[in-house]
C-alpha positions as CSV (number, residue, x, y, z in Angstrom):
1,M,-0.1,-0.2,0.0
2,K,1.2,3.4,-1.0
3,K,1.7,6.1,1.5
4,Y,1.9,9.8,0.8
5,D,1.8,12.9,2.9
6,L,-0.8,14.6,1.0
7,L,-3.7,13.0,-1.1
8,I,-5.7,15.5,-3.3
9,I,-8.8,14.2,-4.9
10,G,-9.3,16.1,-8.1
11,G,-7.8,17.7,-11.2
12,G,-9.4,20.8,-11.7
13,C,-7.7,24.4,-11.2
14,A,-8.6,24.2,-7.3
15,G,-6.5,20.4,-7.2
16,I,-3.6,21.7,-9.3
17,A,-3.2,24.7,-7.1
18,A,-3.3,23.1,-4.1
19,A,-0.5,20.5,-5.2
20,I,1.7,23.5,-6.4
21,A,1.1,25.2,-3.1
22,A,1.8,22.5,-0.6
23,Y,5.0,21.3,-2.6
24,G,6.3,25.1,-2.6
25,S,5.5,24.7,1.1
26,G,7.7,21.9,1.5
27,I,5.6,19.1,1.0
28,S,7.3,16.3,-1.0
29,K,5.1,13.2,-1.1
30,I,1.9,14.5,-3.1
31,A,-0.8,12.3,-4.9
32,L,-3.2,13.8,-7.5
33,V,-6.3,11.7,-8.2
34,E,-8.4,12.8,-11.3
35,R,-11.1,10.6,-13.0
36,S,-10.6,11.8,-16.3
37,D,-7.8,11.2,-18.7
38,I,-6.6,14.8,-18.6
39,L,-6.3,17.4,-16.1
40,G,-8.0,21.1,-16.2
41,G,-11.4,19.8,-15.3
42,I,-14.2,22.6,-16.6
43,L,-11.3,24.8,-17.8
44,N,-10.8,22.2,-21.0
45,Q,-14.2,23.2,-22.4
46,C,-14.3,27.1,-21.7
47,I,-12.8,28.4,-24.7
48,H,-13.9,31.8,-24.1
49,S,-11.7,34.1,-22.5
50,G,-11.8,35.4,-19.0
51,F,-9.2,33.4,-16.8
52,G,-6.1,33.9,-15.3
53,L,-6.3,37.6,-14.4
54,E,-5.3,37.1,-10.8
55,R,-3.1,34.3,-11.0
56,Y,-1.1,35.2,-14.3
57,G,-2.0,38.8,-14.8
58,K,-3.2,38.2,-18.0
59,E,-6.6,36.9,-19.4
60,L,-6.4,33.8,-21.1
61,T,-9.0,31.1,-22.3
62,G,-10.1,28.1,-19.9
63,P,-7.6,25.6,-22.0
64,E,-4.7,28.3,-21.9
65,F,-5.4,28.7,-17.8
66,A,-5.4,24.4,-17.5
67,K,-2.2,24.7,-19.6
68,S,-0.4,27.5,-17.5
69,L,-1.5,25.7,-14.4
70,L,-0.2,22.0,-16.0
71,C,3.1,23.9,-16.7
72,E,3.5,24.7,-13.1
73,F,2.5,21.4,-11.8
74,R,4.9,19.5,-14.1
75,K,7.8,21.6,-12.0
76,I,6.7,19.9,-8.8
77,S,7.2,16.3,-7.7
78,A,4.1,14.6,-7.4
79,D,2.2,11.0,-8.3
80,L,-0.5,11.4,-10.9
81,Y,-3.4,9.0,-11.2
82,T,-5.7,10.0,-14.0
83,E,-8.7,7.9,-15.4
84,T,-8.8,7.0,-11.5
85,T,-11.9,7.2,-9.1
86,V,-12.0,7.5,-5.7
87,L,-14.4,5.0,-4.2
88,D,-14.3,5.0,-0.6
89,L,-12.5,7.5,1.7
90,T,-11.5,7.2,5.5
91,K,-9.5,9.4,7.8
92,D,-6.3,7.7,6.5
93,T,-7.1,5.7,3.6
94,A,-8.6,6.0,-0.1
95,V,-9.9,3.1,-2.4
96,I,-9.3,4.0,-6.1
97,S,-10.0,2.1,-9.2
98,G,-8.0,2.8,-12.2
99,K,-6.0,1.3,-15.0
100,H,-4.5,-1.2,-12.7
101,G,-7.3,-1.9,-11.1
102,Y,-8.3,-1.6,-7.5
103,E,-5.6,0.1,-5.1
104,K,-5.5,1.7,-1.5
105,L,-3.7,4.5,-0.8
106,R,-2.7,5.9,2.8
107,F,-2.1,9.4,3.9
108,D,-1.6,12.0,6.6
109,A,-3.9,14.5,5.2
110,V,-6.7,15.0,2.2
111,I,-7.7,17.5,0.2
112,L,-11.1,17.1,-1.5
113,A,-11.2,19.3,-4.9
114,C,-14.1,17.4,-6.7
115,G,-15.4,20.5,-8.0
116,C,-19.4,20.9,-8.1
117,R,-22.3,19.2,-10.1
118,E,-25.0,21.0,-11.9
119,T,-28.8,20.7,-11.1
120,P,-30.6,18.6,-13.7
121,I,-34.1,18.7,-14.9
122,G,-35.2,15.8,-12.7
123,A,-34.4,17.9,-9.7
124,L,-36.8,20.5,-10.8
125,P,-40.8,20.8,-10.1
126,V,-41.3,20.4,-13.9
127,T,-44.1,18.2,-15.4
128,G,-44.7,16.5,-18.5
129,T,-42.6,14.1,-20.8
130,R,-38.7,13.7,-20.6
131,P,-37.8,13.8,-24.3
132,A,-34.4,14.2,-25.9
133,G,-33.1,17.7,-26.2
134,I,-32.4,18.4,-22.6
135,F,-29.2,19.2,-21.4
136,T,-27.3,21.3,-18.5
137,A,-25.6,24.0,-19.8
138,G,-22.1,22.1,-18.8
139,Q,-23.3,19.2,-20.7
140,A,-24.0,21.5,-23.8
141,Q,-20.9,23.4,-23.4
142,S,-19.4,20.3,-23.3
143,M,-20.8,18.7,-26.7
144,I,-20.4,22.0,-28.2
145,N,-16.8,22.9,-27.8
146,L,-14.8,19.4,-26.9
147,K,-17.0,17.1,-29.1
148,K,-18.0,19.4,-32.1
149,M,-21.5,18.0,-31.5
150,D,-24.6,19.8,-32.9
151,I,-27.4,19.8,-29.9
152,G,-30.2,21.3,-32.0
153,D,-31.7,24.6,-32.6
154,D,-34.5,26.9,-31.1
155,V,-33.2,26.7,-28.2
156,V,-34.9,27.8,-24.6
157,I,-32.6,28.3,-21.8
158,L,-33.4,27.9,-18.1
159,G,-31.8,29.8,-15.8
160,S,-29.5,32.8,-15.9
161,G,-26.1,31.0,-14.6
162,D,-23.1,32.1,-16.2
163,V,-22.5,28.8,-17.8
164,G,-25.8,29.4,-19.3
165,L,-25.2,32.8,-20.2
166,I,-21.9,31.8,-22.0
167,V,-23.7,28.7,-24.1
168,A,-26.4,31.1,-25.0
169,R,-23.7,33.3,-26.6
170,R,-21.7,30.4,-28.0
171,L,-24.9,28.9,-29.6
172,K,-25.9,32.5,-31.3
173,I,-22.2,32.4,-32.6
174,L,-22.7,29.2,-34.3
175,G,-25.9,30.4,-35.8
176,K,-28.7,29.0,-33.7
177,N,-31.9,30.8,-32.5
178,V,-31.8,30.9,-28.9
179,I,-35.2,32.2,-28.0
180,A,-35.1,33.5,-24.3
181,V,-33.2,32.8,-21.2
182,L,-35.8,32.3,-18.0
183,E,-35.2,33.5,-15.0
184,K,-37.2,32.5,-12.0
185,S,-35.6,35.4,-9.9
186,D,-35.8,39.3,-10.6
187,H,-32.2,39.7,-11.4
188,C,-29.6,37.7,-13.5
189,G,-28.0,34.9,-11.7
190,G,-24.6,35.3,-13.3
191,L,-21.8,37.8,-13.3
192,E,-23.1,41.4,-15.0
193,R,-20.3,41.1,-17.6
194,N,-21.5,37.8,-18.7
195,R,-25.3,39.5,-19.1
196,V,-23.8,42.5,-21.0
197,N,-21.7,40.7,-22.9
198,C,-23.2,37.6,-23.8
199,L,-27.1,38.5,-23.8
200,D,-27.3,42.1,-24.2
201,A,-24.6,42.0,-27.2
202,Y,-26.2,39.4,-29.2
203,D,-29.9,40.6,-28.5
204,I,-30.8,37.4,-26.5
205,P,-34.4,38.2,-24.4
206,L,-33.7,37.6,-20.5
207,K,-37.3,37.0,-19.1
208,L,-37.4,37.6,-15.4
209,N,-39.7,36.1,-12.9
210,T,-40.3,33.3,-15.2
211,T,-39.7,29.4,-14.8
212,V,-40.3,26.3,-16.9
213,T,-43.7,24.5,-15.4
214,E,-43.8,21.6,-18.0
215,V,-42.0,19.9,-20.6
216,C,-43.7,18.9,-24.1
217,G,-42.7,16.3,-27.0
218,T,-42.5,12.7,-27.9
219,G,-38.9,11.3,-29.0
220,R,-37.9,15.2,-29.3
221,I,-38.8,18.0,-27.0
222,S,-41.2,20.2,-28.8
223,G,-42.1,22.7,-26.4
224,V,-42.1,24.1,-22.9
225,Y,-44.6,26.0,-21.1
226,A,-43.5,29.2,-19.3
227,K,-45.1,30.3,-16.0
228,D,-44.9,34.2,-15.6
229,L,-44.4,34.1,-11.6
230,T,-45.8,37.7,-11.2
231,T,-49.1,37.2,-12.8
232,G,-49.4,33.5,-12.8
233,E,-50.0,33.4,-17.0
234,C,-48.7,30.3,-18.3
235,S,-47.4,30.6,-22.1
236,Y,-46.4,28.2,-24.8
237,I,-42.9,28.4,-26.3
238,P,-41.9,26.1,-29.2
239,C,-38.5,24.7,-29.3
240,K,-36.4,22.0,-29.9
241,T,-33.4,22.3,-27.3
242,L,-33.8,23.1,-23.4
243,I,-30.8,23.9,-21.5
244,T,-30.8,23.9,-18.0
245,S,-28.5,26.5,-16.0
246,V,-30.1,26.5,-12.6
247,G,-27.4,26.1,-10.0
248,L,-24.4,24.2,-8.8
249,V,-24.2,21.5,-5.9
250,P,-20.3,20.8,-4.1
251,E,-19.5,17.3,-5.0
252,R,-19.1,15.6,-1.5
253,D,-20.3,12.2,-2.1
254,L,-17.2,10.9,-0.5
255,L,-17.6,12.6,3.0
256,E,-20.6,10.4,3.7
257,S,-18.5,7.9,5.2
258,F,-17.9,10.0,8.2
259,G,-21.6,10.5,8.7
260,N,-23.1,13.4,10.8
261,N,-19.8,13.9,12.7
262,A,-17.1,16.6,12.4
263,L,-14.6,16.0,9.7
264,P,-11.1,14.9,11.1
265,K,-8.6,17.5,11.3
266,N,-6.8,16.3,8.2
267,V,-9.5,16.5,5.8
268,F,-9.6,19.9,3.8
269,L,-11.9,20.9,1.2
270,C,-11.2,23.6,-1.6
271,G,-12.6,25.1,-4.6
272,N,-16.4,24.7,-5.8
273,C,-16.2,21.7,-3.6
274,R,-16.0,23.9,-0.7
275,T,-18.3,26.8,-1.7
276,V,-19.1,27.9,-5.8
277,F,-16.9,30.4,-6.7
278,D,-18.0,32.9,-9.4
279,T,-14.7,32.6,-11.3
280,A,-11.9,29.9,-11.7
281,D,-9.2,32.7,-10.6
282,S,-11.1,32.5,-7.1
283,A,-11.4,28.6,-7.0
284,A,-7.5,28.4,-7.8
285,S,-6.6,30.8,-5.1
286,D,-8.7,28.9,-2.9
287,G,-7.0,25.9,-4.0
288,A,-3.5,27.5,-3.3
289,E,-4.6,28.4,0.2
290,T,-6.0,25.3,1.3
291,G,-2.7,23.8,0.1
292,R,-0.6,25.7,2.2
293,L,-3.0,25.2,5.1
294,A,-2.8,21.6,4.7
295,A,1.3,21.6,4.6
296,E,1.3,23.8,7.8
297,F,-0.9,21.0,9.4
298,L,1.3,18.3,8.2
299,K,4.4,20.1,9.9
300,T,2.8,21.5,13.2
301,G,-0.2,19.4,13.7
302,I,-2.1,22.5,13.8
303,R,-5.3,22.9,12.0
304,T,-6.4,26.4,10.5
305,Y,-9.4,26.8,8.2
306,S,-9.5,28.7,5.1
307,S,-10.6,32.2,5.3
308,H,-10.9,32.5,1.4
309,P,-14.4,33.9,0.7
310,E,-15.8,34.4,-2.7
311,K,-16.0,38.3,-3.8
312,S,-19.8,39.3,-3.6
313,A,-21.0,42.4,-5.5
314,R,-22.3,44.8,-3.0
315,P,-25.0,47.3,-4.4
316,L,-23.7,50.6,-6.5
317,K,-23.6,53.8,-5.0
318,E,-25.1,56.9,-6.9
319,N,-22.1,57.6,-8.5
320,E,-20.7,54.2,-9.0
321,T,-20.4,51.9,-12.0
322,L,-19.2,48.2,-12.8
323,C,-16.7,47.5,-15.4
324,L,-17.4,45.3,-17.8
325,E,-14.1,45.0,-19.6
326,C,-12.5,41.6,-17.6
327,P,-13.7,39.4,-15.1
328,R,-12.7,41.2,-12.2
329,G,-15.5,43.6,-12.2
330,C,-14.2,46.4,-10.4
331,I,-16.3,49.0,-9.1
332,L,-15.6,52.2,-10.6
333,S,-16.1,55.6,-9.2
334,V,-17.5,58.2,-11.7
335,K,-16.9,61.8,-11.1
336,N,-17.3,64.6,-14.0
337,G,-17.7,61.9,-16.5
338,R,-14.2,60.4,-15.7
339,K,-14.2,57.1,-14.6
340,S,-11.3,55.7,-12.0
341,G,-10.5,52.5,-9.8
342,G,-10.2,49.9,-12.4
343,R,-7.4,47.2,-11.9
344,C,-6.1,46.2,-15.3
345,K,-4.7,47.1,-18.6
346,K,-8.0,47.1,-20.3
347,F,-9.4,50.0,-18.0
348,T,-8.9,53.1,-19.8
């Protein structure tokens, strides 16, 4: 049975950053387990720009951000297990299944960087049939960008999460008819930058206080019933494709073995497995901090908990506006028609 100082489960941006930071803090026996055949996680299907500003000081696409992280990762000493799934986890042992069958790995500390999963249509209070043509936003993005598949035309998007907004723009660029984005809340669920650059810039309607109550179709989806939550009125929208972007849930199934008890001090969570972040840069930053905290624990036995919060947008004051030039979303001061407060080269 192989023994490591630190085991990291998940090879997305947070897991890679955690490994790099832990190694830089003096931990040499590290293992990184990833169920896919490549590292990078969701970054590999995000071909749009907007990544890397915080870590590298320049705006990258998702694959470019993943490549930059991998270049750093290759410089450290760590055992890498790809195409490997962790089946069970205790406070000092992980059971894994990979290319060489079942194995057990022992460790002194473990970091869960498993990311998050999308809420599917089956988890929503939506009646009707379950025909083909219904996808989560992440599924659609993967199929379009990685597998070069055609997911259909005449698209309705339920939920205004960031991935849903980005997929809406991508579909418009591909020449698809994006009928509308429906949002049950009274405001857009994604970043303001994505609302402006993805919806407004491509004339995609955003219908607030509206949700899907029923799916229609035999074989392939033929339409949905949309309910106006303000008036209670329902209307039928013909469509051939429905994409849901209605929320993300941290992937923590491996913690079930600990029951309702407090987690052992040697178990850490980071990235979207700990809390869902708005940007990959924030998730990577949280991973790096967690890697350093795990290293401190391994050296001293003292557990310090992560204090890296996601930035939450505050209401704008009268003389403020939001910069939309990059994902940082700087709040700018406006005085005599002049704007100040931008933090990147794009701000002029």
